[in-house]
N, C-alpha and C positions, 0 to 999 in steps of 0.2 A: 649649853645652848649653842655654842659655836659648832660643835660636832653635828648637831641636827641641821643647822643652817648649811654646813658644808655638804651634808648628804642630800639635802633638798636642792641645792644649787648644782650638783654634779651633772644631772642631765642637761641643764641649760648650758653649762660650760662645755660639755661634749658637743652639743649642737652648734655652739658658736665656733668651736674648733673646726668642725666639718664645713660650716659655711665659709670660714676664712680660707680653708684649703681649696674649696671649690673656686672661690674668687681668685685665689692665687694661680690656680691652674688655668683658669680662663684668661687671665692677664698674660700668662706666659705663652699660651696658644695664640693670642692676638698679636703679641710681639713677634712670634715666629712667622705668622702669616704676613705681617708688615715687612719683615726682612725678605721674605720670598718675593713679594710684590716689588720691592725696591730693587732686588737683584734682577728680576724680569725687566724692569724699566731700564736698568743699566745695559742689559744684554740687547734690548730693543734699540737703544741709542747706538750701541756699537754696530749692530746690523745695518742701521741706516747709514752710519758714517762709512762703512765698508762697501756700501752699494748692494748689499744682499736684500734690502727691502726698498720698496718704492715709498714715496712720501705718503701716498694714500693708505697703503697697508700699515705704515708706521702710525699715522694719525688714528686709524681705526683701533689698532691694538693699544696705543697709548691711552686713548679715551676709556677703553675698557679697564685698563689697569688703574688709572686715576680714579675711576668710579669705585672700583673695589677698595682702593686705599681710603676714599672718603667714607665708605661703609664701615671699614675697620675703625675709623676714628669717630664713628657715630654720627656722621653728617648725612643729610639727605642730598644725594647727588643733584637733585633738581633745584635745590635752593640757590646755588650759585653757578649754574651751568655756564660754561664758557669762560670762567675766570682763571683757568689754568694757563692760558696764554700760549697754547701750542699752535 
C-alpha cells in the first residue's frame, strides 16, 4: 500500500518542488532589485554631497527610488506618502 501511496503522491511532490523553486527565485530577484535600488540611493546621496545634483533633482529621483523600494516591499506608495522625511 505504501508503494501505491508514494506513486500517487509523486506528481504532487513534484509540483510542490516546482512551486518552491519559483518562490525562491522570485525572492532572490526581489532581493537583487532591492540591493540595486539601495545602491542607486547611495550614489544619489554622494552626487548631492559632491554638488553634482541640485536639491530639486535629488528630491525627484529620491522619491522615485523610495516609491520603487516600497513596491518591492509590497507597500502601496500612496498609503504613507511623505513619511520618508526627505
